[in-house]
C-alpha positions in Angstrom: -95.3 -20.9 222.9 -97.7 -19.8 225.7 -100.4 -20.8 226.6 -104.0 -19.1 225.0 -106.4 -19.7 227.6 -106.9 -21.0 230.9 -109.4 -24.5 229.3 -105.7 -25.4 227.6 -103.6 -24.8 230.2 -105.9 -27.4 232.4 -105.8 -29.9 229.2 -102.0 -29.3 229.5 -102.4 -30.1 233.0 -104.4 -33.1 232.9 -101.9 -34.4 229.8 -99.2 -33.8 232.2 -101.1 -36.1 235.1 -101.6 -38.4 232.1 -97.8 -38.4 231.5 -98.9 -37.8 227.7 -96.6 -34.9 227.9 -92.9 -33.9 230.2 -92.7 -31.7 232.8 -90.4 -29.7 231.2 -92.4 -29.0 228.1 -95.3 -28.2 230.2 -92.9 -26.3 232.6 -91.6 -23.7 229.3 -95.0 -23.1 228.0 -96.3 -22.2 231.9 -93.2 -19.8 231.7 -93.5 -18.3 228.4 -97.2 -17.2 229.4 -96.1 -15.6 232.3 -98.6 -14.3 235.0 -100.9 -12.4 232.2 -104.5 -13.1 232.5 -106.1 -15.3 230.0 -109.2 -15.7 228.9 -111.5 -19.0 229.8 -111.7 -19.9 226.0 -110.0 -18.7 223.2 -111.5 -17.9 220.1 -111.7 -19.7 217.2 -110.5 -19.0 213.6 -113.8 -19.0 212.3 -115.6 -16.8 215.1 -112.2 -14.7 214.9 -113.5 -14.2 211.0 -117.3 -13.5 211.4 -115.9 -10.5 214.4 -113.6 -9.1 212.3 -116.2 -8.8 209.2 -119.0 -7.1 211.1 -116.1 -4.6 212.4 -114.8 -4.1 208.9 -118.9 -3.8 207.8 -119.7 -1.1 211.2 -115.9 0.5 210.1 -116.6 1.1 206.7 -120.5 2.3 207.1 -118.9 4.5 209.8 -116.6 6.3 207.7 -118.5 6.7 204.9 -121.5 8.8 207.4 -123.9 6.0 206.8 -125.4 3.8 209.6 -124.8 -0.2 209.8 -127.0 -2.3 208.7 -129.5 -3.7 209.5 -130.2 -7.8 209.3 -133.4 -9.2 207.3 -135.3 -10.0 210.8 -135.1 -6.2 212.0 -135.8 -4.7 208.8 -139.1 -7.0 208.5 -139.9 -5.3 212.3 -140.3 -2.2 210.4 
């Protein structure tokens, strides 16, 4: 299984140094990741859901020709 973030790679390196995982495990994950550029931190599942919901709402509004819904705070400023 490849690494998902730089933070995860560092954590696995720390576990390797502490002897909690084998060098083979670390090398397997490293090999599967390859040379790809990883984000510093992977987005959590909860964050991905909220970002996805906002994107879907904006896409629906755009498809129907209306504007993206405003937040309560923005509506009060008017």
